[in-house]
C-alpha positions in Angstrom: 31.5 131.0 -12.3 31.2 128.1 -10.0 32.2 128.8 -6.4 33.2 125.2 -5.5 35.6 124.9 -8.5 37.1 128.3 -7.7 37.6 127.4 -4.0 39.3 124.1 -5.1 41.9 126.1 -7.1 42.9 128.4 -4.2 46.2 128.1 -2.5 46.3 128.8 1.2 49.4 129.4 3.3 49.5 129.9 7.1 52.0 132.5 8.3 52.8 134.1 11.6 50.8 137.2 12.3 52.5 140.5 12.8 51.9 143.1 15.5 51.1 142.9 19.2 49.9 139.7 20.8 52.6 138.5 23.1 54.0 135.0 23.1 51.1 133.6 21.1 52.2 135.6 18.0 55.6 133.9 18.0 54.4 130.3 18.2 51.1 130.2 16.3 50.7 130.7 12.5 47.2 132.1 12.5 47.5 134.5 9.5 46.2 133.1 6.3 47.5 134.1 2.9 45.3 133.2 -0.1 46.7 133.2 -3.6 44.7 132.7 -6.8 46.3 132.4 -10.3 43.9 134.0 -12.7 45.6 132.8 -15.9 45.6 129.1 -14.9 42.1 129.0 -13.5 40.0 126.2 -14.9 36.7 127.4 -13.4 36.8 130.6 -15.4 36.1 131.2 -19.0 38.4 133.4 -21.1 36.0 136.3 -21.0 35.7 136.1 -17.2 39.5 136.0 -16.9 39.8 139.1 -19.1 37.1 140.9 -17.0 38.9 140.0 -13.8 42.4 141.1 -15.1 40.9 144.4 -16.2 38.9 145.2 -13.1 41.4 143.9 -10.5 44.6 145.0 -12.2 45.8 147.1 -9.3 45.4 144.1 -6.9 47.1 141.6 -9.2 50.8 140.8 -9.3 52.7 141.0 -12.6 52.0 137.2 -13.1 48.2 137.9 -12.6 48.1 136.3 -9.2 45.6 137.7 -6.7 46.9 137.6 -3.1 44.7 138.3 -0.1 45.7 138.2 3.6 43.6 137.8 6.8 44.8 138.0 10.4 41.7 139.4 12.0 41.1 136.4 14.3 43.3 134.2 16.5 41.9 131.1 14.8 43.5 130.0 11.6 40.2 128.3 10.5 38.2 131.5 11.0 40.8 133.5 9.1 40.6 131.0 6.2 36.8 131.3 6.1 37.0 135.1 6.2 39.6 135.4 3.4 37.6 132.8 1.3 34.4 134.9 1.7 36.3 138.1 0.8 37.8 136.4 -2.3 34.4 135.3 -3.5 32.9 138.8 -3.0 35.8 140.4 -4.9 35.5 137.9 -7.8 31.7 138.2 -8.1 31.9 142.0 -8.1 34.6 141.9 -10.8 32.5 139.7 -13.0 29.5 142.0 -13.0 29.2 143.5 -16.5 28.1 147.1 -16.4 25.0 148.2 -18.4 25.8 150.0 -21.6 24.6 153.6 -21.3 22.2 154.7 -24.0 22.6 158.3 -25.0 19.2 160.1 -24.8 18.0 163.4 -26.2 16.3 166.1 -24.2 12.6 166.1 -25.3 11.1 169.0 -27.1 8.5 169.7 -24.4 11.2 170.1 -21.7 13.1 172.6 -23.9 9.9 174.5 -24.6 9.0 174.5 -20.9 12.4 175.9 -20.0 12.2 178.6 -22.6 8.7 179.6 -21.5 9.8 179.9 -17.9 12.8 182.1 -19.0 10.4 184.3 -21.0 8.1 184.7 -18.0 10.9 185.6 -15.7 12.2 188.1 -18.3 8.8 189.7 -18.6 8.5 190.0 -14.8 11.9 191.7 -14.6 11.0 193.9 -17.5 7.9 195.1 -15.8 9.8 196.1 -12.7 12.0 198.5 -14.6 11.4 202.2 -14.6 9.6 203.3 -17.8 12.0 204.7 -20.5 10.5 207.9 -22.0 
C-alpha cells in the first residue's frame, strides 16, 4: 500500500457543519466529507481490496465506498488533514493480516504436576478426617 497513491484517489467534499456555532455555521463550509471507492482503487491489489471489504464491511456502503466525516475544527484545511490521517489509520489497520494461531498440546509435565498437587491435597484432607473404625 502506497499512501501517496491512495491519497490521490480520495474524493473530498466541503459541506456546511451542523450544530451550534452561530452565523459562522450558515456561511462557511468547514466540514469535510471523504469518500474512497475500494473497488476502483488503483493503489490496492486484489488481496488488499478483499481484506478491506471484509474487515471494514460495516463501514462501507453497498457500492463498497468508505465515507468519513470531520467537523472537529473551524478550519476546512485542518478538517481535511484530520480526516486524511484517520483514513490512513483505518486502512493500515484493515490491511494487517492476523497471525495464524497454532494449536498446542498441554505438556505431560504440566499434567503430572497438576495430578500430583491434587493427590497431595486429597491426602491432606484425608488425614483431617476422623478415623473410621
